[in-house]
C-alpha positions in Angstrom: 12.9 -10.1 9.2 9.9 -8.8 7.3 8.2 -5.7 6.2 5.2 -3.7 7.4 3.1 -1.7 5.0 1.5 1.5 6.3 -1.1 3.6 4.6 -1.6 7.2 5.6 -5.3 8.0 4.8 -4.7 11.7 5.3 -2.3 11.6 2.4 -4.2 9.2 0.2 -5.7 10.9 -2.9 -7.5 7.8 -4.3 -5.2 7.3 -7.3 -5.6 3.5 -6.8 -2.1 2.8 -8.2 -1.6 0.6 -5.1 -4.3 -1.8 -6.3 -2.3 -2.4 -9.4 1.1 -2.6 -7.9 0.1 -4.4 -4.7 -2.7 -6.8 -5.4 -3.9 -8.6 -2.3 -2.6 -5.8 -0.1 -4.9 -3.0 -1.1 -8.6 -2.5 -2.0 -10.6 0.7 -2.6 -13.3 2.3 -0.6 -15.6 3.8 -3.2 -17.5 5.9 -0.6 -14.4 7.5 0.9 -12.5 7.4 -2.5 -9.4 6.2 -0.7 -7.4 3.0 -0.6 -7.9 0.4 2.1 -4.9 -1.6 3.5 -6.0 -5.2 3.6 -2.9 -6.6 5.3 0.2 -4.9 6.6 2.6 -7.9 7.2 4.7 -8.5 4.0 6.6 -11.7 3.7 10.1 -11.5 2.2 8.8 -13.2 -0.9 6.5 -10.1 -1.6 9.1 -7.5 -0.8 9.2 -6.3 -4.5 5.4 -6.0 -4.6 5.3 -3.9 -1.5 8.2 -1.7 -2.7 6.5 -1.2 -6.0 3.2 -0.2 -4.3 5.0 2.4 -2.2 6.9 3.8 -5.1 3.8 3.8 -7.3 1.8 6.0 -5.0 1.9 9.6 -6.3 0.7 11.0 -3.0 3.4 9.1 -1.1 0.8 7.7 1.3 2.4 4.3 1.5 5.5 3.6 3.5 7.4 0.4 4.4 9.1 -0.4 7.7 11.4 -3.2 8.5 9.9 -5.3 11.2 
């Protein structure tokens, strides 16, 4: 069982905390001033990274789902 990261662009406010907490999973679109989800599948070994990225988002735009 793994995790799926989801990014709600309507909620994203461009704080970019996810880039710090979830390196390799997020990037930033300078034009839109919003995060970009680079990959959604999270292996068990990166569970803590994904959880920290979700918790670190002030806009609550990142969610995790068990897959």
